MITI-245402 format. One record per residue (C-alpha): residue number from 1; x, y, z. Coordinates in nm, 2 decimals. Layout:
# MITI-245402
@num = NUM | x = X | y = Y | z = Z
...
This chain:
# MITI-245402
@num = 1 | x = -1.44 | y = 0.56 | z = 3.76
@num = 2 | x = -1.31 | y = 0.38 | z = 3.45
@num = 3 | x = -1.00 | y = 0.18 | z = 3.53
@num = 4 | x = -0.75 | y = 0.04 | z = 3.28
@num = 5 | x = -0.49 | y = -0.22 | z = 3.35
@num = 6 | x = -0.17 | y = -0.15 | z = 3.16
@num = 7 | x = 0.13 | y = -0.39 | z = 3.13
@num = 8 | x = 0.45 | y = -0.18 | z = 3.12
@num = 9 | x = 0.77 | y = -0.33 | z = 2.97
@num = 10 | x = 1.03 | y = -0.05 | z = 2.97
@num = 11 | x = 1.28 | y = -0.31 | z = 2.83
@num = 12 | x = 1.63 | y = -0.20 | z = 2.74
@num = 13 | x = 1.85 | y = 0.10 | z = 2.69
@num = 14 | x = 1.65 | y = 0.43 | z = 2.65
@num = 15 | x = 1.33 | y = 0.24 | z = 2.70
@num = 16 | x = 1.41 | y = 0.27 | z = 3.07
@num = 17 | x = 1.41 | y = 0.65 | z = 3.03
@num = 18 | x = 1.12 | y = 0.72 | z = 2.80
@num = 19 | x = 0.86 | y = 0.49 | z = 2.95
@num = 20 | x = 0.85 | y = 0.67 | z = 3.29
@num = 21 | x = 0.80 | y = 1.00 | z = 3.10
@num = 22 | x = 0.50 | y = 0.86 | z = 2.91
@num = 23 | x = 0.36 | y = 0.73 | z = 3.24
@num = 24 | x = 0.38 | y = 1.08 | z = 3.38
@num = 25 | x = 0.17 | y = 1.21 | z = 3.09
@num = 26 | x = -0.08 | y = 0.93 | z = 3.12
@num = 27 | x = -0.11 | y = 0.99 | z = 3.49
@num = 28 | x = -0.19 | y = 1.36 | z = 3.44
@num = 29 | x = -0.45 | y = 1.28 | z = 3.16
@num = 30 | x = -0.60 | y = 1.03 | z = 3.40
@num = 31 | x = -0.66 | y = 1.29 | z = 3.66
@num = 32 | x = -0.80 | y = 1.53 | z = 3.41
@num = 33 | x = -1.04 | y = 1.27 | z = 3.25
@num = 34 | x = -1.13 | y = 1.11 | z = 3.59
@num = 35 | x = -1.01 | y = 0.77 | z = 3.48
@num = 36 | x = -0.75 | y = 0.54 | z = 3.64
@num = 37 | x = -0.45 | y = 0.36 | z = 3.50
@num = 38 | x = -0.33 | y = 0.06 | z = 3.70
@num = 39 | x = 0.03 | y = 0.01 | z = 3.58
@num = 40 | x = 0.21 | y = -0.32 | z = 3.63
@num = 41 | x = 0.58 | y = -0.31 | z = 3.55
@num = 42 | x = 0.76 | y = -0.61 | z = 3.42
@num = 43 | x = 1.14 | y = -0.62 | z = 3.44
@num = 44 | x = 1.18 | y = -0.83 | z = 3.13
@num = 45 | x = 1.44 | y = -0.77 | z = 2.86
@num = 46 | x = 1.82 | y = -0.80 | z = 2.82
@num = 47 | x = 1.90 | y = -0.77 | z = 3.19
@num = 48 | x = 1.66 | y = -1.06 | z = 3.25
@num = 49 | x = 1.83 | y = -1.25 | z = 2.97
@num = 50 | x = 2.17 | y = -1.21 | z = 3.13
@num = 51 | x = 2.03 | y = -1.35 | z = 3.45
@num = 52 | x = 1.81 | y = -1.63 | z = 3.32
@num = 53 | x = 1.92 | y = -1.70 | z = 2.96
@num = 54 | x = 1.59 | y = -1.58 | z = 2.81
@num = 55 | x = 1.42 | y = -1.25 | z = 2.76
@num = 56 | x = 1.11 | y = -1.32 | z = 2.97
@num = 57 | x = 0.98 | y = -1.61 | z = 3.18
@num = 58 | x = 0.82 | y = -1.90 | z = 3.01
@num = 59 | x = 0.47 | y = -1.79 | z = 3.12
@num = 60 | x = 0.52 | y = -1.43 | z = 3.01
@num = 61 | x = 0.24 | y = -1.44 | z = 2.75
@num = 62 | x = -0.01 | y = -1.58 | z = 3.00
@num = 63 | x = 0.09 | y = -1.30 | z = 3.24
@num = 64 | x = 0.03 | y = -1.03 | z = 2.98
@num = 65 | x = -0.30 | y = -1.17 | z = 2.84
@num = 66 | x = -0.54 | y = -1.02 | z = 3.10
@num = 67 | x = -0.42 | y = -0.66 | z = 3.05
@num = 68 | x = -0.61 | y = -0.40 | z = 2.85
@num = 69 | x = -0.30 | y = -0.28 | z = 2.67
@num = 70 | x = 0.08 | y = -0.31 | z = 2.67
@num = 71 | x = 0.32 | y = -0.01 | z = 2.68
@num = 72 | x = 0.67 | y = -0.11 | z = 2.56
@num = 73 | x = 0.99 | y = 0.09 | z = 2.57
@num = 74 | x = 1.26 | y = -0.08 | z = 2.36
@num = 75 | x = 1.42 | y = -0.42 | z = 2.31
@num = 76 | x = 1.78 | y = -0.47 | z = 2.22
@num = 77 | x = 2.13 | y = -0.49 | z = 2.36
@num = 78 | x = 2.47 | y = -0.46 | z = 2.19
@num = 79 | x = 2.59 | y = -0.78 | z = 2.35
@num = 80 | x = 2.30 | y = -0.99 | z = 2.25
@num = 81 | x = 2.22 | y = -1.07 | z = 1.88
@num = 82 | x = 1.91 | y = -0.89 | z = 1.76
@num = 83 | x = 1.74 | y = -1.21 | z = 1.65
@num = 84 | x = 1.76 | y = -1.33 | z = 2.01
@num = 85 | x = 1.61 | y = -1.02 | z = 2.16
@num = 86 | x = 1.34 | y = -0.98 | z = 1.91
@num = 87 | x = 1.23 | y = -1.34 | z = 1.90
@num = 88 | x = 1.26 | y = -1.37 | z = 2.27
@num = 89 | x = 1.01 | y = -1.10 | z = 2.35
@num = 90 | x = 0.87 | y = -0.86 | z = 2.09
@num = 91 | x = 0.78 | y = -1.09 | z = 1.81
@num = 92 | x = 0.62 | y = -1.36 | z = 2.03
@num = 93 | x = 0.39 | y = -1.09 | z = 2.18
@num = 94 | x = 0.28 | y = -0.97 | z = 1.83
@num = 95 | x = 0.21 | y = -1.32 | z = 1.71
@num = 96 | x = 0.04 | y = -1.47 | z = 2.03
@num = 97 | x = -0.19 | y = -1.17 | z = 2.06
@num = 98 | x = -0.26 | y = -1.16 | z = 1.68
@num = 99 | x = -0.14 | y = -0.80 | z = 1.66
@num = 100 | x = -0.15 | y = -0.81 | z = 1.29
@num = 101 | x = -0.18 | y = -0.44 | z = 1.22
@num = 102 | x = 0.13 | y = -0.24 | z = 1.29
@num = 103 | x = 0.04 | y = 0.13 | z = 1.25
@num = 104 | x = 0.31 | y = 0.40 | z = 1.21
@num = 105 | x = 0.20 | y = 0.76 | z = 1.15
@num = 106 | x = 0.44 | y = 1.00 | z = 0.97
@num = 107 | x = 0.35 | y = 1.36 | z = 1.05
@num = 108 | x = 0.57 | y = 1.66 | z = 0.98
@num = 109 | x = 0.47 | y = 1.90 | z = 1.26
@num = 110 | x = 0.50 | y = 2.27 | z = 1.24
@num = 111 | x = 0.82 | y = 2.39 | z = 1.39
@num = 112 | x = 1.01 | y = 2.07 | z = 1.30
@num = 113 | x = 1.26 | y = 2.07 | z = 1.01
@num = 114 | x = 1.25 | y = 1.79 | z = 0.76
@num = 115 | x = 1.58 | y = 1.69 | z = 0.59
@num = 116 | x = 1.38 | y = 1.72 | z = 0.26
@num = 117 | x = 1.42 | y = 2.05 | z = 0.09
@num = 118 | x = 1.11 | y = 2.28 | z = 0.07
@num = 119 | x = 0.90 | y = 2.06 | z = 0.30
@num = 120 | x = 0.72 | y = 2.25 | z = 0.58
@num = 121 | x = 0.50 | y = 2.16 | z = 0.87
@num = 122 | x = 0.18 | y = 1.97 | z = 0.78
@num = 123 | x = 0.28 | y = 1.90 | z = 0.42
@num = 124 | x = 0.36 | y = 1.54 | z = 0.52
@num = 125 | x = 0.09 | y = 1.35 | z = 0.69
@num = 126 | x = 0.05 | y = 0.98 | z = 0.61
@num = 127 | x = 0.05 | y = 0.64 | z = 0.79
@num = 128 | x = 0.23 | y = 0.32 | z = 0.71
@num = 129 | x = 0.02 | y = 0.01 | z = 0.79
@num = 130 | x = 0.25 | y = -0.30 | z = 0.81
@num = 131 | x = 0.13 | y = -0.66 | z = 0.82
@num = 132 | x = 0.27 | y = -0.77 | z = 1.15
@num = 133 | x = 0.24 | y = -1.14 | z = 1.20
@num = 134 | x = 0.35 | y = -1.33 | z = 0.89
@num = 135 | x = 0.52 | y = -1.25 | z = 0.56
@num = 136 | x = 0.90 | y = -1.23 | z = 0.57
@num = 137 | x = 0.92 | y = -1.24 | z = 0.95
@num = 138 | x = 0.73 | y = -1.57 | z = 0.99
@num = 139 | x = 1.04 | y = -1.75 | z = 1.10
@num = 140 | x = 0.99 | y = -2.05 | z = 0.88
@num = 141 | x = 1.31 | y = -2.22 | z = 0.77
@num = 142 | x = 1.62 | y = -2.36 | z = 0.92
@num = 143 | x = 1.99 | y = -2.45 | z = 0.88
@num = 144 | x = 2.15 | y = -2.75 | z = 0.71
@num = 145 | x = 2.51 | y = -2.84 | z = 0.79
@num = 146 | x = 2.50 | y = -2.59 | z = 1.07
@num = 147 | x = 2.83 | y = -2.40 | z = 1.13
@num = 148 | x = 3.00 | y = -2.61 | z = 0.85
@num = 149 | x = 3.17 | y = -2.46 | z = 0.54
@num = 150 | x = 2.88 | y = -2.58 | z = 0.32
@num = 151 | x = 2.62 | y = -2.44 | z = 0.56
@num = 152 | x = 2.28 | y = -2.37 | z = 0.40
@num = 153 | x = 2.02 | y = -2.13 | z = 0.55
@num = 154 | x = 1.66 | y = -2.15 | z = 0.43
@num = 155 | x = 1.43 | y = -1.85 | z = 0.51
@num = 156 | x = 1.07 | y = -1.88 | z = 0.39
@num = 157 | x = 0.82 | y = -1.59 | z = 0.36
@num = 158 | x = 0.47 | y = -1.69 | z = 0.44
@num = 159 | x = 0.18 | y = -1.51 | z = 0.28
@num = 160 | x = -0.18 | y = -1.62 | z = 0.33
@num = 161 | x = -0.49 | y = -1.49 | z = 0.16
@num = 162 | x = -0.65 | y = -1.43 | z = 0.50
@num = 163 | x = -0.35 | y = -1.24 | z = 0.64
@num = 164 | x = -0.32 | y = -1.02 | z = 0.33
@num = 165 | x = -0.69 | y = -0.95 | z = 0.31
@num = 166 | x = -0.74 | y = -0.85 | z = 0.67
@num = 167 | x = -0.44 | y = -0.60 | z = 0.67
@num = 168 | x = -0.55 | y = -0.45 | z = 0.33
@num = 169 | x = -0.91 | y = -0.42 | z = 0.46
@num = 170 | x = -0.78 | y = -0.25 | z = 0.77
@num = 171 | x = -0.59 | y = 0.00 | z = 0.56
@num = 172 | x = -0.90 | y = 0.09 | z = 0.36
@num = 173 | x = -1.11 | y = 0.13 | z = 0.67
@num = 174 | x = -0.84 | y = 0.36 | z = 0.81
@num = 175 | x = -0.83 | y = 0.57 | z = 0.50
@num = 176 | x = -1.21 | y = 0.61 | z = 0.53
@num = 177 | x = -1.17 | y = 0.75 | z = 0.88
@num = 178 | x = -0.87 | y = 0.97 | z = 0.83
@num = 179 | x = -0.91 | y = 1.33 | z = 0.73
@num = 180 | x = -0.67 | y = 1.27 | z = 0.44
@num = 181 | x = -0.66 | y = 1.21 | z = 0.07
@num = 182 | x = -0.87 | y = 0.90 | z = 0.08
@num = 183 | x = -0.60 | y = 0.70 | z = -0.09
@num = 184 | x = -0.44 | y = 0.36 | z = -0.02
@num = 185 | x = -0.10 | y = 0.27 | z = -0.17
@num = 186 | x = 0.00 | y = -0.09 | z = -0.18
@num = 187 | x = 0.37 | y = -0.18 | z = -0.18
@num = 188 | x = 0.51 | y = -0.51 | z = -0.31
@num = 189 | x = 0.79 | y = -0.65 | z = -0.52
@num = 190 | x = 0.58 | y = -0.88 | z = -0.74
@num = 191 | x = 0.80 | y = -0.84 | z = -1.05
@num = 192 | x = 1.07 | y = -1.04 | z = -0.86
@num = 193 | x = 0.87 | y = -1.23 | z = -0.60
@num = 194 | x = 0.62 | y = -1.41 | z = -0.82
@num = 195 | x = 0.41 | y = -1.60 | z = -0.56
@num = 196 | x = 0.36 | y = -1.43 | z = -0.23
@num = 197 | x = 0.37 | y = -1.08 | z = -0.37
@num = 198 | x = 0.14 | y = -1.17 | z = -0.67
@num = 199 | x = -0.11 | y = -1.31 | z = -0.42
@num = 200 | x = -0.08 | y = -0.97 | z = -0.23
@num = 201 | x = -0.15 | y = -0.78 | z = -0.56
@num = 202 | x = -0.45 | y = -0.99 | z = -0.64
@num = 203 | x = -0.60 | y = -0.97 | z = -0.29
@num = 204 | x = -0.54 | y = -0.59 | z = -0.28
@num = 205 | x = -0.73 | y = -0.55 | z = -0.61
@num = 206 | x = -1.02 | y = -0.76 | z = -0.49
@num = 207 | x = -1.05 | y = -0.57 | z = -0.16
@num = 208 | x = -1.01 | y = -0.23 | z = -0.33
@num = 209 | x = -1.31 | y = -0.31 | z = -0.55
@num = 210 | x = -1.53 | y = -0.29 | z = -0.23
@num = 211 | x = -1.41 | y = 0.07 | z = -0.16
@num = 212 | x = -1.51 | y = 0.27 | z = -0.47
@num = 213 | x = -1.47 | y = 0.60 | z = -0.27
@num = 214 | x = -1.10 | y = 0.53 | z = -0.20
@num = 215 | x = -0.84 | y = 0.59 | z = -0.47
@num = 216 | x = -0.55 | y = 0.34 | z = -0.50
@num = 217 | x = -0.19 | y = 0.31 | z = -0.61
@num = 218 | x = 0.03 | y = 0.01 | z = -0.64
@num = 219 | x = 0.41 | y = 0.06 | z = -0.62
@num = 220 | x = 0.71 | y = -0.17 | z = -0.62
@num = 221 | x = 0.91 | y = -0.12 | z = -0.30
@num = 222 | x = 1.21 | y = 0.04 | z = -0.47
@num = 223 | x = 0.98 | y = 0.30 | z = -0.63
@num = 224 | x = 0.79 | y = 0.35 | z = -0.31
@num = 225 | x = 1.12 | y = 0.42 | z = -0.12
@num = 226 | x = 1.21 | y = 0.67 | z = -0.40
@num = 227 | x = 0.87 | y = 0.84 | z = -0.38
@num = 228 | x = 0.88 | y = 0.87 | z = 0.00
@num = 229 | x = 1.17 | y = 1.11 | z = -0.06
@num = 230 | x = 1.05 | y = 1.26 | z = -0.39
@num = 231 | x = 0.68 | y = 1.32 | z = -0.32
@num = 232 | x = 0.59 | y = 1.23 | z = 0.04
@num = 233 | x = 0.30 | y = 1.47 | z = 0.05
@num = 234 | x = 0.12 | y = 1.25 | z = -0.20
@num = 235 | x = 0.07 | y = 0.96 | z = 0.04
@num = 236 | x = -0.22 | y = 0.90 | z = 0.28
@num = 237 | x = -0.23 | y = 0.53 | z = 0.39
@num = 238 | x = 0.05 | y = 0.29 | z = 0.28
@num = 239 | x = 0.00 | y = -0.08 | z = 0.33
@num = 240 | x = 0.29 | y = -0.32 | z = 0.30
@num = 241 | x = 0.43 | y = -0.66 | z = 0.41
@num = 242 | x = 0.62 | y = -0.71 | z = 0.73
@num = 243 | x = 0.96 | y = -0.64 | z = 0.58
@num = 244 | x = 0.87 | y = -0.37 | z = 0.34
@num = 245 | x = 0.65 | y = -0.19 | z = 0.60
@num = 246 | x = 0.94 | y = -0.21 | z = 0.85
@num = 247 | x = 1.19 | y = -0.04 | z = 0.61
@num = 248 | x = 0.95 | y = 0.22 | z = 0.47
@num = 249 | x = 0.83 | y = 0.33 | z = 0.81
@num = 250 | x = 1.19 | y = 0.41 | z = 0.91
@num = 251 | x = 1.23 | y = 0.62 | z = 0.61
@num = 252 | x = 0.90 | y = 0.80 | z = 0.69
@num = 253 | x = 1.02 | y = 0.86 | z = 1.05
@num = 254 | x = 1.34 | y = 1.04 | z = 0.92
@num = 255 | x = 1.16 | y = 1.26 | z = 0.66
@num = 256 | x = 0.94 | y = 1.40 | z = 0.93
@num = 257 | x = 1.23 | y = 1.51 | z = 1.14
@num = 258 | x = 1.36 | y = 1.23 | z = 1.38
@num = 259 | x = 1.32 | y = 0.88 | z = 1.49
@num = 260 | x = 1.25 | y = 1.04 | z = 1.82
@num = 261 | x = 0.91 | y = 1.14 | z = 1.69
@num = 262 | x = 0.81 | y = 0.80 | z = 1.55
@num = 263 | x = 0.53 | y = 0.63 | z = 1.74
@num = 264 | x = 0.37 | y = 0.30 | z = 1.66
@num = 265 | x = 0.09 | y = 0.06 | z = 1.76
@num = 266 | x = 0.07 | y = -0.32 | z = 1.73
@num = 267 | x = -0.30 | y = -0.37 | z = 1.71
@num = 268 | x = -0.54 | y = -0.66 | z = 1.74
@num = 269 | x = -0.83 | y = -0.49 | z = 1.58
@num = 270 | x = -1.07 | y = -0.76 | z = 1.70
@num = 271 | x = -0.98 | y = -0.66 | z = 2.06
@num = 272 | x = -0.97 | y = -1.02 | z = 2.17
@num = 273 | x = -0.61 | y = -0.97 | z = 2.30
@num = 274 | x = -0.42 | y = -0.67 | z = 2.44
@num = 275 | x = -0.26 | y = -0.44 | z = 2.18
@num = 276 | x = 0.09 | y = -0.31 | z = 2.23
@num = 277 | x = 0.23 | y = 0.05 | z = 2.18
@num = 278 | x = 0.59 | y = 0.14 | z = 2.14
@num = 279 | x = 0.83 | y = 0.40 | z = 2.00
@num = 280 | x = 1.01 | y = 0.30 | z = 1.68
@num = 281 | x = 1.35 | y = 0.42 | z = 1.78
@num = 282 | x = 1.47 | y = 0.10 | z = 1.96
@num = 283 | x = 1.70 | y = 0.09 | z = 2.26
@num = 284 | x = 1.96 | y = 0.34 | z = 2.12
@num = 285 | x = 2.26 | y = 0.22 | z = 2.33
@num = 286 | x = 2.47 | y = 0.50 | z = 2.21
@num = 287 | x = 2.27 | y = 0.76 | z = 2.41
@num = 288 | x = 2.12 | y = 0.54 | z = 2.68
@num = 289 | x = 2.17 | y = 0.68 | z = 3.03
@num = 290 | x = 2.25 | y = 1.03 | z = 2.92
@num = 291 | x = 1.91 | y = 1.17 | z = 2.98
@num = 292 | x = 1.88 | y = 1.32 | z = 2.63
@num = 293 | x = 1.66 | y = 1.07 | z = 2.44
@num = 294 | x = 1.35 | y = 1.22 | z = 2.29
@num = 295 | x = 1.04 | y = 1.10 | z = 2.49
@num = 296 | x = 0.79 | y = 1.22 | z = 2.23
@num = 297 | x = 0.78 | y = 0.90 | z = 2.03
@num = 298 | x = 0.68 | y = 0.71 | z = 2.34
@num = 299 | x = 0.43 | y = 0.98 | z = 2.45
@num = 300 | x = 0.27 | y = 0.97 | z = 2.11
@num = 301 | x = 0.26 | y = 0.59 | z = 2.13
@num = 302 | x = 0.08 | y = 0.63 | z = 2.46
@num = 303 | x = -0.17 | y = 0.87 | z = 2.29
@num = 304 | x = -0.23 | y = 0.59 | z = 2.03
@num = 305 | x = -0.30 | y = 0.36 | z = 2.32
@num = 306 | x = -0.55 | y = 0.61 | z = 2.46
@num = 307 | x = -0.73 | y = 0.62 | z = 2.13
@num = 308 | x = -0.74 | y = 0.24 | z = 2.11
@num = 309 | x = -0.89 | y = 0.23 | z = 2.45
@num = 310 | x = -1.16 | y = 0.47 | z = 2.31
@num = 311 | x = -1.04 | y = 0.76 | z = 2.52
@num = 312 | x = -1.05 | y = 0.99 | z = 2.22
@num = 313 | x = -1.05 | y = 1.32 | z = 2.40
@num = 314 | x = -0.76 | y = 1.22 | z = 2.61
@num = 315 | x = -0.56 | y = 1.11 | z = 2.31
@num = 316 | x = -0.64 | y = 1.44 | z = 2.13
@num = 317 | x = -0.52 | y = 1.64 | z = 2.43
@num = 318 | x = -0.19 | y = 1.46 | z = 2.43
@num = 319 | x = -0.14 | y = 1.50 | z = 2.06
@num = 320 | x = -0.22 | y = 1.87 | z = 2.08
@num = 321 | x = 0.01 | y = 1.93 | z = 2.37
@num = 322 | x = 0.30 | y = 1.76 | z = 2.18
@num = 323 | x = 0.22 | y = 1.96 | z = 1.87
@num = 324 | x = 0.23 | y = 2.29 | z = 2.06
@num = 325 | x = 0.57 | y = 2.21 | z = 2.22
@num = 326 | x = 0.71 | y = 2.12 | z = 1.88
@num = 327 | x = 0.56 | y = 2.43 | z = 1.71
@num = 328 | x = 0.69 | y = 2.67 | z = 1.98
@num = 329 | x = 1.03 | y = 2.50 | z = 2.00
@num = 330 | x = 1.04 | y = 2.58 | z = 2.37
@num = 331 | x = 1.19 | y = 2.24 | z = 2.47
@num = 332 | x = 1.39 | y = 2.01 | z = 2.23
@num = 333 | x = 1.62 | y = 1.72 | z = 2.27
@num = 334 | x = 1.94 | y = 1.71 | z = 2.07
@num = 335 | x = 1.79 | y = 1.50 | z = 1.79
@num = 336 | x = 1.58 | y = 1.80 | z = 1.70
@num = 337 | x = 1.87 | y = 2.05 | z = 1.74
@num = 338 | x = 1.79 | y = 2.14 | z = 2.10
@num = 339 | x = 1.97 | y = 2.11 | z = 2.43
@num = 340 | x = 1.69 | y = 2.00 | z = 2.66
@num = 341 | x = 1.68 | y = 1.68 | z = 2.86
@num = 342 | x = 1.43 | y = 1.40 | z = 2.83
@num = 343 | x = 1.25 | y = 1.52 | z = 3.15
@num = 344 | x = 1.25 | y = 1.89 | z = 3.04
@num = 345 | x = 1.07 | y = 1.80 | z = 2.72
@num = 346 | x = 0.81 | y = 1.60 | z = 2.91
@num = 347 | x = 0.77 | y = 1.89 | z = 3.16
@num = 348 | x = 0.69 | y = 2.12 | z = 2.87
@num = 349 | x = 0.43 | y = 1.87 | z = 2.74
@num = 350 | x = 0.27 | y = 1.84 | z = 3.08
@num = 351 | x = 0.25 | y = 2.22 | z = 3.11
@num = 352 | x = 0.05 | y = 2.22 | z = 2.78
@num = 353 | x = -0.20 | y = 1.95 | z = 2.88
């Protein structure tokens, strides 16, 4: 029997509620597929920070390194600055394990209403590929005259030819595999950022020349944001820098119905290190503990994990079960206009597996 060792970081807020539901789905899939998941839960996050002054122990990365994959719930607490929580746990994992490809699908399912007029199920189906380890989130810079009236903050974006080329190539390879429009859209702001973004444009053009069967489009980020709203059905694979991909993928989550449906994967495509899978919605402290958070984003993230572990049939079964629940509207959390609980939605998905 195949066995997979999964590190589980439920983290903060609603992460504590959605991760156990995703584990229920994975456990049922494991029984059906005759595989085994060995879950190891790590109690790291904001509660750990309040006790120890840091989000995770000093050797956290060494503890995570041997696992086949990481399932993450959420990171963030209203009493801790976001830059502390993110740089204390999430971003170090992405960098240390070279999870340079952040993949965020945007699918408008049948039965789910988009806030965009005239958009119906299956008309929107694209994926945002975000460079995940450098760019604007490289944390290069510092303070001068710290906390003084004349304080200066320097924040440097770091773009390397290697970093750009590998994420762009990943996007083209993904477009080849997808049953989509065979189109890659590159998003930059090279009219205003004349160094890093110009290098991105040049690198994109060079890689695109190797994929003559894939059509291309290059947009400035403001035009891309506009077109996500105006013509979302025209996109297939969108590739962008760390910052732009972060912002655009939140737009894409909303136009397909809810942040509660937004799954993501932080991938090391070389498979040298464990990849990490997480919902996009964050810790949502406003609804934490109420039992109404949508578990689907985490369950779909778990399906992406199954696919990465080359358990393709299992991943498809989970995706299909989720799609059926959404289409039938039999169980919905409040973010989708329903009255069901987190557990009830998971129950419905389990019944359809």
